N, C-alpha and C positions, 0 to 999 in steps of 0.2 A: 523478584523477575523485571528484569529491562527489556521492556517492546517497543519499537519502533517498525515505522510502516516505509514502503515506498511506491511511487507511484512514478514507475518505467514507464519512458518512452522511445526507446532504443537500450540495446532491443526487444523491439513485436512485431508483430506482423501483421501485415494487413490481411482485405480478405482473399484475395488470390495464394496466403500461406509466405508470401514473399518475407525476407524478414527489410523492417521498415521504419524509419525514423517519425512520431506521430509530431504534432501540435498541441501547447500545454493548452487546457481551458480553462476557464477561470474559476469556473461554476465548478469545477474536479478539487481546485487549490482550495477553496474554501472548504463545502463539504466535507472533503475529504478530512482538512481539521479540524472540525469541528466536532467530527467523529473522535478523531487521534487524541485529543482534545479531555473530552466526556467521557471514553475507555482509561485513560491513564497513560497512553504512547508515550515514548518521552519527545519522542520527535518524527515526522511525518519529511523526508525523503522526496524533490523533486528531481529528479532524476530522468538529466538532457543532454546531449552533448553538443547542442547549436547554440551559441554564447549567446544569440540573440536572444533564443526563446526562456535563456535563462535568465537574460536581467528584465526581459518581461518579467514572471514569476517575480525577482528579486523586486519588482517598482509595484507589483501591487501586495507583497508583506509588506511594504517600508511604507505605503498608502496606511494600512490598515494598523499597524503596530506602532509605528513613528509621526504619521501629517496626521488631515482634517479625520482619517476615516476612521481612526482610533479616537477624538474628541466625540466624534456623532455617535459612534458603537462603540463602546469600551467592552462591552461581551466578548466579539470578532478580535479586537487586539488581543485577543487571551490567548483563544483560538490558534489565531493566524501566528503566534509566536513559535507555536513549535515547528514551521513548516524549516525546511534545511534547502537552497536548490541547493547541489552538486552536478560533476561536467557527468560520472561515470557511477555504476556500484561500486567498482573496491575502493570509490572517495567515500562510499556512504559507509562501505565496512572497518576501515582506517577512523573513521570517526566513531566507530561504538566501539573500536576494539584498539590495542595498538599492536593485537596479531593479526588482525585483517580480517581475507573471511573462510581462517583457520581460527580465531578470533569469535566470531558471530554463528548463532544457526538463523540459515535460510530457511526459507519454512514460501512454498506457492499457494496459488490459488486458478482455477478453473473453472471457466466456464463446462469443461469435459476435461475427463479423465486422463485420454490421447491413452490409451489402454495401457499406462504407467497405473504402480500401486499406488493410492493413494487411503488417507490416515483419513478415519473417522474423527468428526466434532469433538463425540466423547473423548477421545483419547486423544486427541491436539488436545486442549483441555487441561485433561492433568498432566500434560505432558508441560505444558505452560508454567502450570505451577510450579515444577521442578528443575527448572531451566534454570542452569548454572550460565553459562553464556547469553548475552544478549541475542534474542528476537530477532528478525528482521524480516519484516511480512510480505510479499515482493505482491504491486499492481501492476497487470499489464491494462495500456490504453491500448488500441484500434480492436486488433482481431485476438490479442492476447499475447502472454510472454515470449520471445520466441522457443526452441525446444534445450536449447545450450541451456538457459536456466532453470527453466521446470526440468533436464537431465542434473543438473547441479544440485537440487533444492535436497536441504536436510528433510524438509517434509512438506508434503504433499496432499495440501486438504484434499478433503474430496468435492465437489461443484456443490453449488447451490441449488437447489433441486425445490418446486413448487407444485403440492400434489395437483393444484389444478394448474398447469402451466400449457396440458397437451402437445408436447417435445417444443415448446421455445421455449430458450433461455441465451437471453442476450441483454443482460443487465447491463446497467449503466458502473460504469467501472465507483464511483460515489454507491450506490446505491449498494454497490456485493462487497463494498469496503463496511459501511456499517453494521451491513448483513453478519459480516464475518466478526466485526469486535461483538457484534451481541453473543453471539454463537457460545464466541473464547470465553469472553466475558461478564458479560448481560449477569444479570439476576433468576439466579434458576425458584423458579414456581414449582410447588405441586400441582401435581392433576393434568 
C-alpha cells in the first residue's frame, strides 16, 4: 500500500461557497506532517498555486529538516521530511505515478456528504489494504474542497461525526487528518 496526503489550498471554498485560494498555516504543516509520519504516509503534499506561499512552506520545511530546527528538535525533522510543496494537484499526481491522475486513486474527505455517495471507514480501510495504485487523500482548507475535486474522487470518505456534536462539525484540517488516519490505519481493539 502506498499512501500520500494532500493539503489543498486551491481549489477550495470560502464560507459563501465561492472557489478561493487559502493561505498556508504553519501549524497545519507541522501537525499534518507529524500525523503523516506516524501513520506511514510516504508524502504530505502542500498544494498551493501562489509562489510566495510555496516559498514560505519550503522555508518552514528547510528550517526543520536542514536548519537549526533539526539540531534543536530532531524528531520534527523526521516528520517534516515527508513534506513536498507543489503548485497543483497534477504535480502531486505526477510525483506518485508516471501515469499522472490515471495512476493514482484519489480519495476525498469532507465535513458533509453534499448529497454524494460516501464510503464508510470500514469499507475504506478494506479498500486501502487492497489498493494496487498509490492512494492520495485530499484534505481541504477553508470551507472544504471545491465540488470538482469531490466529483472527480474515486472514494469519498464519510464525514467524521461525533456522537455528542449537537450538529456542530467544523474540525480543523489537522484534526480531521489525524482522525482520518487513525480510523484508516490505527490499531483496532476489541470492545
